C-alpha positions in Angstrom: 19.2 -21.1 -117.3 20.4 -23.4 -114.6 19.5 -27.0 -114.6 18.2 -28.1 -110.9 17.1 -31.9 -112.1 17.2 -33.9 -114.6 16.0 -37.6 -114.8 14.3 -39.7 -117.2 15.8 -37.3 -120.6 13.5 -34.1 -118.7 15.7 -31.4 -117.3 14.2 -28.9 -114.7 15.6 -25.7 -114.7 15.0 -22.0 -113.3 16.1 -18.5 -114.3 17.4 -15.4 -112.0 15.0 -12.7 -114.3 11.7 -14.6 -114.2 7.8 -13.0 -113.8 5.2 -14.7 -111.2 3.5 -16.5 -111.0 6.5 -18.3 -109.4 7.3 -21.2 -112.0 10.4 -23.9 -113.7 10.8 -24.6 -117.1 11.3 -28.8 -118.0 12.7 -29.6 -121.4 11.9 -33.2 -122.9 13.5 -33.7 -126.7 12.2 -30.5 -128.3 9.0 -30.3 -126.1 9.7 -26.8 -123.7 7.0 -25.8 -120.6 6.7 -23.7 -118.3 5.2 -25.3 -115.0 3.4 -23.5 -112.2 4.9 -24.6 -108.6 2.0 -23.8 -106.5 -0.6 -26.0 -108.9 1.5 -27.7 -111.2 -0.4 -26.5 -114.2 1.4 -25.3 -117.3 1.8 -21.9 -117.9 2.8 -22.7 -121.7 4.3 -25.1 -123.9 3.2 -28.6 -124.7 4.4 -31.9 -123.3 3.9 -35.5 -123.8 1.3 -37.0 -121.7 3.8 -39.5 -119.9 6.7 -37.2 -119.5 4.2 -34.5 -117.8 3.0 -36.9 -115.7 6.4 -37.6 -114.6 7.1 -34.1 -114.4 4.0 -33.3 -112.4 4.9 -36.0 -110.2 7.6 -35.1 -109.5 7.3 -31.4 -109.0 4.9 -32.8 -106.3 7.5 -34.2 -104.1 9.6 -31.2 -104.9 6.9 -28.2 -104.6 8.7 -26.8 -101.3 12.1 -27.3 -102.7 11.2 -25.6 -105.9 9.5 -22.7 -103.9 12.9 -21.8 -102.4 15.1 -22.1 -105.4 12.2 -19.5 -106.8 13.1 -16.9 -103.6 16.7 -17.8 -104.3 16.7 -16.9 -108.1 14.7 -13.6 -107.1 17.9 -12.7 -105.0 20.2 -13.6 -107.7 22.0 -16.6 -105.7 22.8 -19.6 -106.6 20.2 -22.6 -107.0 19.9 -25.9 -105.2 20.0 -29.0 -106.8 17.0 -31.6 -106.3 17.1 -34.7 -106.3 15.9 -36.2 -109.3 12.9 -38.7 -109.8 13.9 -42.2 -109.6 
């Protein structure tokens, strides 16, 4: 699962062989979630509220880049890193 960003102990990644809807995965300690790119809803998993807020803030700033990486992954090509939240 290629990592596309990392910030505040949160790791964002995307699989190459994923199913729709377009989404990304986030890990924070032992917590894992899958987040739908278009509306930032949690598809599966659980995050602490503060960490989830940070992930949604970051994803909201980078939705276009996330969708481009989604298409890139679907075409089995290397993903582009996305700037972390600072």
